[in-house]
N, C-alpha and C positions, 0 to 999 in steps of 0.2 A: 502494500500501499505504500510504503515511504515514496518507494521507488517512482511509483506513476504521480503522485504528491509535485515530485520534486519537478519532473515533468513537467509540469505546466505551469511550471514557476521561472521567470517572473509574470504575474499576472501586468499588465500597462493597458489594458483597453478599460478595466474598472477601478479606479483609485479607490473609492471605497472596501472595495474587496481584497485589494492589492494588500491595503494599510495591516488588514484583519490575518491575511494572509502573510505578510511578512513579520509580524509580529508573532505568528504561532512560530515561524519557524525561531527566528530571532530565539527564542523563549525555550523553544526546543534544544535547539543550541546548544544553549547554555545548561540545560536540566539534563540533557539526555543527547551528549555527541555522537557515540557508535549507534544511536537510534536510528541518526541522522546522515554520517555518514557512512558505517557500516563500519562492520568486528574488525576488516583492515585497511578502513579510512579511504576505500575502494572511490566513494562519494567527494570525496577532499576537492577536487579541481572543482567541479559541478555545480558546488555550495560559493565556491571564491566566486565564480562568472557569478551564479544568480547574487551574493554580495555585492557585490561590485554594479550589478545595474539597478538592484532594490534602495542603492545607501544614497540616496537624495529627499528632501522634506516631504517631496509629494505625493511618496510611495510609504513614509512613515507617520505613525501615530508619535504622538508630541512625545509619550513615555516611550518609545521604540528608538529613540535616536540615543540617546546614551547608552542603552543596551547595545546596540548595535556598533559604536563607537568604541565599549569595551570587547567585545566581543574579535571585532578587526585588533582592536590594540593588545589583544593577549594573543589572537595566534600569531601575527607577525611578530609579535618579540619571543614568542616559543622559541625554545633550542631543539625542536625538533619540528615543527610543524611551521617555523620561520623561514629557514631555506626555502623550502615544496613553497609555500605560500609568496616568497620575493620571484622562485621560477614559474611561474604561473602569471602573475602580475607582470612581470619582463618580456613573458614570449607567449602570453594567448590573452592580453587583454589591449583594447584599444587605449588613447590619449585620455578619451571621456570616463572611459573607467576606473581608470588607474586613479585619474584627479581625485573621482568619489569615491577610492577608499583610501588613499588619500587624506580628504577629507576627515575620514572617521579616526587615522592614526592623529590627526590635530585637532579632532573634537570639532570642525566646523564645516559641518554637511551643506550640500547644495539645495536650492529649492528647485 
């Protein structure tokens, strides 16, 4: 079920539903990352790509903004995941996506 749900993200055509689903994603990543990322973290890249698309105020509830920033900050500075995160950022993302994730790291999410 998680795999199918992740395949539907990011939602861009319904901003209100996107906010609900994005908050759920961030909350689940914080509470049980293995459930979302997979037991071998096989969905890590997919989740980073989703986070790079949703990390803007338009697609997040006010309460979700600090959560996603904290999540991205934690991932980017983690000894195990940080290097993989940076590899994905440098090799898989376009400039707008990189800018959005950097905004999370610095705590300045774009509109």
